[in-house]
C-alpha positions, 0 to 999 in steps of 0.5 A: 543414497537414492534407489538408483545409487542403492541398486548400483551398490547392490549389484557391485556388492553381490557380484563381489560376494556371489560371482557364481550363482548355481541354481539351488534346486537340483534338476536335469531339465525343464520338467524336473526343475518345474516339479522341484520348484512346485515342491519348494512352496513352503519347503526348504530347497535342502529338503526338496533336494533330498526328496527329488532323487527319490521321486525322479528315480521313479519318474523323471519325465511326465510320461513316467509320472502319470504311470504313478498314482497320485497316492504314490506321488503323495507318499514320496513327497510327503516330507515337503509338506502340502503333499495332497495338493502338490501330488495332485498338481504334479500328476495333473500337470504331467498329464497335460504336458503329455496330452497337449505339449508332447511331454515338453514344458512350455516356454511362455508365462501364459502357458506355464501359469495355466498348468495346475499348481503353477503360479506366477512365481513358479513360472518365473523361476522356470522361465528364468532358470530353465529357458534363460528368459528374463524374469524376477521371481520374488521369494520370501528372501527377495521380498524381505530384502527389498523392503529392508533396503527400502527398494519397495513398499513391501505391500505384496510380492507383485509390487516388489517384483515390479519395483525391482524390475523397474530398478535393475537392468533387465539383463541382470534379473536372472542372475540377480534374483539368485544373488539376492536369495544367497545374500539373504540366507547368508547375511540378511536373515529374517530372524537374528539379523545382525547389521554389523554382519550384513555389508549392504544393510550396514552401508545403507544404515551408515549412509542414512545417518 
């Protein structure tokens, strides 16, 4: 199978396995999603979802967040890891949102990526999941699967993102990136990967023989 044929099969199989793609991080609006995504760096979604109700119970908008101190935020989010860096970023970006954006999360890549602690991947998730603007956030699952399926060289996440954007229709990006994440977690893990339990890898492997 060439890459285009693989892409068609992936779309078909993922639609079959994951017709619905709920957003993994619990949130109620653009701001709470932004904070949750920031917290998810080097942390599981499951753990983030346990911590955000505590944090958002105290401050679920930027105006309330800057009423807390950085140390208060850090104490709450400590289980998510990297708490000194993340707590300062959450406080600082909240302050900017209040002072520059009337408490609203901006809806452009350029503005989002200028916020403290917000890189391209975080901005892509917010653009995709909060604003419905086509984006293809590449996390560890997507990067691994794109390489494993020989859709990308896997040199870095930027290359993977560009390769996948060139391969899949733009109107599918927002759903597809979530489908690949769900697939990677269930069928195609980094460790203990069994090809016989992985429909896509099994198909590609058999076709290459």
